[in-house]
C-alpha positions in Angstrom: -19.8 -9.0 -43.4 -17.6 -6.5 -41.6 -17.0 -6.6 -37.8 -16.5 -3.6 -35.6 -12.8 -3.9 -36.2 -13.0 -4.4 -39.9 -15.8 -2.0 -40.8 -13.4 0.8 -41.9 -11.1 -1.7 -43.7 -14.3 -3.0 -45.5 -15.0 0.5 -46.7 -11.3 1.1 -47.7 -10.8 3.7 -45.1 -8.2 2.1 -42.8 -4.5 1.8 -42.8 -2.5 -1.2 -41.6 -1.5 0.8 -38.5 -5.1 1.8 -37.7 -6.2 -1.7 -38.1 -3.6 -3.1 -35.8 -4.3 -0.4 -33.1 -8.0 -1.1 -33.3 -7.7 -4.8 -32.9 -5.2 -4.2 -30.0 -8.2 -3.2 -28.0 -9.3 -6.8 -27.6 -6.0 -7.7 -25.8 -4.7 -7.5 -22.3 -3.1 -4.1 -22.1 -6.1 -2.4 -23.8 -8.9 -4.7 -23.0 -10.6 -2.0 -20.9 -11.1 0.0 -24.1 -12.7 -2.8 -26.1 -16.2 -1.5 -25.4 -15.4 2.1 -26.2 -16.1 3.5 -29.6 -13.6 2.1 -32.1 -12.9 5.7 -33.3 -11.7 6.8 -29.8 -8.0 7.1 -30.1 -5.7 5.0 -27.9 -4.3 7.0 -25.0 -0.6 7.8 -25.1 -0.1 6.4 -21.7 -2.5 4.4 -19.5 -2.8 5.4 -15.8 -3.4 3.2 -12.9 -6.9 3.3 -11.4 -6.9 5.6 -8.3 -9.4 3.2 -6.4 -6.7 1.6 -4.2 -4.7 4.7 -3.5 -8.0 6.5 -2.6 -9.0 3.8 -0.3 -5.6 3.8 1.3 -5.9 7.5 2.0 -9.4 7.1 3.3 -8.3 4.3 5.7 -5.3 6.5 6.7 -7.7 9.4 7.7 -10.2 7.0 9.4 -7.3 5.6 11.5 -6.1 9.0 12.5 -9.6 10.1 13.4 -10.0 6.8 15.4 -7.0 7.7 17.5 -8.6 10.9 18.6 -11.7 9.3 20.0 -12.4 9.0 23.7 -13.7 5.8 25.2 -17.1 7.4 25.6 -17.1 8.4 22.0 -16.1 4.9 21.0 -19.0 3.5 23.1 -21.4 5.7 21.3 -20.1 4.8 17.8 -20.2 1.1 18.8 -23.9 1.5 19.8 -24.8 3.3 16.7 -23.0 0.7 14.5 -24.8 -2.0 16.5 -28.2 -0.5 15.9 -27.5 -0.3 12.1 -26.3 -3.9 12.0 -29.4 -5.0 13.9 -31.7 -3.3 11.4 -29.7 -4.9 8.5 -29.9 -8.3 10.3 -33.7 -8.0 10.8 -34.2 -7.1 7.2 -31.9 -10.0 6.0 -33.8 -12.5 8.1 -37.2 -11.2 6.7 -36.0 -11.3 3.2 -34.6 -14.8 3.5 -37.7 -16.0 5.2 -40.0 -14.7 2.5 -37.8 -16.0 -0.2 -37.6 -19.5 1.4 -41.5 -19.4 1.7 -41.7 -18.7 -2.1 -39.3 -21.5 -2.9 -41.0 -24.0 -0.5 -44.4 -23.2 -2.0 -43.1 -23.8 -5.5 -41.2 -26.9 -4.4 -44.5 -28.4 -3.1 -46.2 -27.6 -6.4 -43.4 -29.2 -8.3 -43.5 -32.3 -6.2 -47.2 -32.6 -6.7 -46.9 -32.2 -10.4 -47.3 -35.3 -12.5 -45.1 -35.1 -15.5 -47.0 -35.9 -18.7 -44.6 -38.6 -19.9 -41.6 -40.5 -18.7 -39.6 -38.1 -20.9 -40.6 -35.2 -18.6 -39.5 -36.9 -15.4 -35.9 -35.4 -15.7 -37.5 -32.0 -16.0 -39.2 -32.4 -12.6 -36.1 -33.8 -11.0 -34.2 -30.8 -12.3 -36.8 -28.4 -11.0 -36.6 -29.9 -7.6 -32.8 -29.7 -7.6 -32.9 -26.0 -8.7 -35.1 -25.1 -5.8 -33.4 -27.3 -3.3 -30.0 -25.7 -3.9 -31.6 -22.3 -3.9 -33.1 -22.7 -0.4 -31.1 -20.8 2.2 -30.7 -22.9 5.3 -28.0 -21.1 7.2 -28.2 -18.9 10.1 -27.6 -15.2 9.8 -25.3 -14.2 12.7 -26.8 -11.9 15.2 -24.6 -8.7 15.6 -22.8 -8.3 18.9 -22.6 -5.1 20.8 -18.9 -4.3 21.7 -17.7 -2.1 24.4 -15.8 1.0 23.5 -12.4 -0.5 23.9 -13.2 -3.6 22.0 -14.8 -1.6 19.2 -11.7 0.6 19.0 -9.4 -2.5 18.7 -11.7 -4.1 16.0 -11.7 -0.8 14.0 -7.9 -0.4 14.3 -7.5 -4.0 13.0 -9.9 -3.4 10.1 -8.2 -0.2 9.2 -4.6 -1.7 9.4 -5.7 -4.6 7.3 -7.2 -2.1 4.8 -4.0 0.0 4.7 -1.9 -3.1 4.0 -4.3 -4.5 1.4 -4.7 -1.3 -0.6 -1.0 -0.5 -0.5 -0.3 -3.9 -2.0 -3.0 -3.6 -4.6 -1.9 -0.1 -5.5 1.6 -1.4 -6.2 0.3 -4.3 -8.3 -2.0 -1.9 -10.2 1.0 0.4 -11.0 3.1 -2.5 -12.1 0.3 -3.8 -14.4 -0.1 -0.4 -15.9 3.6 -0.1 -16.5 3.6 -3.4 -18.3 0.6 -2.4 -20.3 2.3 0.8 -21.3 5.4 -1.2 -22.3 3.2 -3.6 -24.4 1.5 -0.5 -26.2 5.0 1.1 -26.7 6.4 -2.1 -28.2 3.3 -2.4 -30.4 3.6 1.2 -31.6 7.5 0.7 -32.2 6.7 -2.3 -34.4 4.5 -0.2 -36.6 7.3 2.5 -37.3 8.3 2.2 -40.9 5.6 -0.4 -41.8 4.1 0.3 -45.2 0.7 1.8 -44.8 
């Protein structure tokens, strides 16, 4: 029975080089291509994701915009953010409360249930454990309203952290991409002159 990698080989339509390159999709450098159609050709060069560099530029712009805010504008933004967080907080508390009520109702039913045989007692214990570990017993912190100056400082710290983080991750992504491209180049070079 052929696999996705051997289907063409099974039909006699695949060279050694094509088979190697198809199977290479299951490995580190090309693993992101493993779910693509097997007939999709391998790219000549992989490119790093733009996620981190885009996020870095976004944080840079936000930081520049932050520096133009007056204290009054910062107060207004802090209040707007606080209101949004309070709405999220209320929704989270309501969701958790409703979920815990459902869990507790089921837990009560499980505890009242009499297993039909001693062989079923571990099933009951397991059900109790599953519900017990699912119950959420932590407090959801209530958001705090910051004055304009404190809000500006918090935003500045957040954006500076974001700049440093995304810069580091972008560099790592570029390095991984360079290593992956070398892996692909080495693989292709190893196939030069191989009997097809």
